C-alpha positions in Angstrom: -25.5 -24.1 -21.5 -26.1 -24.0 -25.3 -23.3 -21.4 -25.7 -21.0 -23.6 -23.7 -21.7 -26.6 -25.9 -21.3 -24.5 -29.0 -18.0 -23.2 -27.6 -16.7 -26.7 -26.9 -17.8 -27.8 -30.4 -16.0 -24.8 -32.0 -12.9 -25.5 -29.9 -12.6 -29.1 -31.0 -13.5 -28.4 -34.7 -10.8 -25.8 -34.8 -8.4 -28.1 -33.1 -9.1 -30.9 -35.6 -8.7 -28.4 -38.5 -5.3 -27.2 -37.2 -4.2 -30.7 -36.6 -4.9 -31.7 -40.1 -3.6 -28.6 -41.8 -0.8 -27.5 -39.6 2.3 -27.3 -41.7 5.8 -28.2 -40.7 8.7 -27.6 -43.0 9.2 -31.3 -43.7 5.5 -32.1 -44.4 4.6 -33.2 -47.9 1.2 -33.7 -49.4 0.3 -36.4 -51.9 -2.6 -35.0 -53.9 -4.6 -36.5 -56.8 -6.7 -34.2 -59.0 -8.3 -35.7 -62.1 -5.5 -37.6 -63.9 -2.7 -35.7 -62.1 -0.9 -37.2 -59.1 1.7 -35.0 -57.4 3.9 -34.3 -54.4 3.3 -30.9 -53.0 5.8 -29.3 -50.6 6.7 -26.0 -49.2 9.2 -23.8 -50.9 11.9 -22.3 -48.7 15.7 -21.9 -48.6 16.2 -25.5 -47.5 14.1 -27.1 -50.3 15.8 -24.8 -52.9 19.2 -25.7 -51.6 18.5 -29.4 -51.8 16.4 -29.4 -55.0 18.0 -26.6 -57.1 15.3 -26.7 -59.8 13.0 -25.0 -57.3 14.9 -21.8 -57.8 12.5 -21.2 -60.8 9.6 -21.1 -58.2 11.0 -19.1 -55.3 8.2 -16.5 -55.5 5.6 -19.3 -54.7 4.5 -20.8 -51.4 4.4 -24.4 -52.6 5.5 -26.5 -55.5 3.4 -29.4 -56.9 5.7 -31.9 -58.5 4.7 -34.8 -60.7 6.2 -37.0 -63.4 4.8 -38.5 -66.6 5.0 -39.3 -70.3 6.6 -36.4 -72.2 3.9 -36.0 -74.9 0.7 -36.9 -73.0 1.7 -34.8 -69.9 2.3 -31.6 -71.9 -0.9 -32.0 -74.0 -3.6 -29.6 -72.8 -6.4 -32.1 -73.2 -6.9 -35.9 -73.0 -5.4 -37.4 -76.1 -6.4 -41.1 -76.4 -3.7 -41.9 -78.9 -1.0 -40.3 -76.8 -2.3 -42.1 -73.8 -2.2 -45.5 -75.4 1.4 -44.8 -76.7 2.5 -43.8 -73.2 1.0 -47.0 -71.7 2.2 -49.6 -74.2 5.6 -48.3 -75.4 8.4 -47.1 -73.2 8.5 -43.3 -73.8 10.5 -40.3 -72.8 9.2 -38.4 -69.8 9.1 -35.1 -68.0 8.9 -33.8 -64.5 6.1 -31.2 -64.1 6.5 -28.6 -61.5 3.8 -26.1 -60.7 4.2 -23.0 -58.5 1.3 -22.4 -56.0 0.6 -19.0 -54.6 -2.3 -20.1 -52.3 -2.3 -22.2 -49.2 -2.1 -26.0 -49.7 -5.7 -26.3 -48.5 -7.0 -25.0 -51.8 -5.4 -28.0 -53.6 -6.9 -30.3 -51.1 -10.3 -28.9 -51.5 -10.4 -29.5 -55.3 -8.6 -32.8 -55.1 -9.9 -36.4 -55.5 -7.8 -37.4 -52.5 -5.0 -36.0 -50.3 -2.7 -37.5 -47.8 -0.1 -35.7 -45.6 3.2 -37.3 -44.7 5.5 -35.9 -42.0 9.1 -36.7 -42.8 12.3 -36.4 -40.8 14.9 -34.0 -42.2 16.9 -37.0 -43.5 13.8 -38.5 -45.2 12.9 -35.1 -46.7 16.4 -34.6 -48.0 16.4 -38.1 -49.7 13.0 -37.4 -51.3 14.4 -34.2 -52.8 17.5 -36.1 -53.9 15.3 -38.6 -55.7 13.4 -35.9 -57.5 16.7 -34.3 -58.6 18.0 -37.6 -59.9 14.9 -37.9 -62.1 15.8 -34.7 -63.9 18.0 -34.4 -67.0 20.8 -31.9 -67.1 22.8 -30.7 -70.1 26.6 -30.6 -70.5 26.7 -27.4 -68.4 24.8 -29.0 -65.5 21.6 -27.0 -66.2 18.1 -28.5 -66.2 16.6 -29.0 -69.6 13.2 -27.3 -70.0 10.8 -29.0 -72.3 8.0 -26.3 -72.1 6.4 -23.7 -70.0 2.8 -22.7 -69.3 1.0 -19.8 -67.5 4.0 -17.5 -67.8 6.3 -20.0 -66.1 4.0 -21.0 -63.3 4.1 -24.5 -64.7 7.4 -25.8 -66.2 8.0 -29.3 -67.7 11.6 -30.4 -67.3 13.1 -33.3 -69.2 13.6 -36.5 -67.2 16.0 -39.3 -67.7 13.4 -42.0 -66.9 11.1 -44.0 -69.2 7.3 -44.1 -68.8 5.3 -47.3 -69.6 2.3 -49.2 -68.3 4.3 -50.8 -65.4 6.1 -47.5 -64.5 3.5 -44.7 -64.1 3.4 -41.5 -62.2 2.1 -43.5 -59.3 5.0 -45.9 -59.5 7.4 -42.9 -59.5 5.9 -41.5 -56.4 6.0 -44.8 -54.6 9.7 -45.1 -55.6 10.4 -41.6 -54.4 8.9 -42.4 -50.9 10.7 -45.7 -50.8 14.0 -44.0 -51.6 13.3 -41.7 -48.7 13.2 -44.7 -46.4 9.4 -44.6 -45.9 7.7 -47.9 -45.4 5.9 -48.1 -48.7 6.0 -50.8 -51.4 7.2 -49.7 -54.8 6.2 -53.0 -56.4 2.8 -53.3 -58.1 1.9 -49.7 -57.7 0.5 -48.6 -61.1 -2.8 -46.9 -60.3 -3.6 -44.0 -58.0 -6.0 -46.2 -56.0 -3.1 -48.7 -55.4 -0.9 -45.8 -54.3 -3.6 -44.4 -52.0 -3.9 -47.8 -50.2 -0.2 -47.6 -49.4 -0.3 -43.9 -48.4 -3.1 -44.3 -45.9 -0.9 -46.8 -44.0 1.9 -44.3 -43.4 0.2 -40.9 -43.6 -2.7 -38.8 -42.5 -5.7 -38.9 -44.8 -6.9 -35.3 -45.4 -9.4 -36.2 -48.0 -10.6 -39.7 -49.0 -11.2 -40.8 -52.6 -14.6 -39.9 -53.9 
């Protein structure tokens, strides 16, 4: 009897785990870790064809994509002066893309919170289009690299958008999802907590805020 109950428990626990972490090609993950808020998605031929900048990351399983102030985002530590400048003055920005070798569960485990969204192909394509439109290209149509770290695992690309206190990385993600026809407000989203309250309405919470 005990073995039967244990078997049932294992069955349901595994079922719940698979339900939470099963990965479809159009699934995206909104993950906050420390001050970073990003969109994580699987890298495959479709995503590379729609978001050509991902060709730099084809050897990885996933890409984690975020946006922020050009100086503060590329600084290795927390620089208070750069942070204040980014908040109170419209500043130039970059898109940060990090290649991920491991399964997405690793990022979720170390995150402050994580929400999964399952998109239609049309929604997913529009999301990739929004990200691509945020990137600056030169006269030859090539993406402009601001800097690289960890041997190219993390690349900061110049963006054509301005960062300020009312247009943060969280605002950018809300705008991206709204552009992809998801039912999320893009107004008044400044902090990660405000973004999370919107995300939990439309997605599956994999990890709640601490």
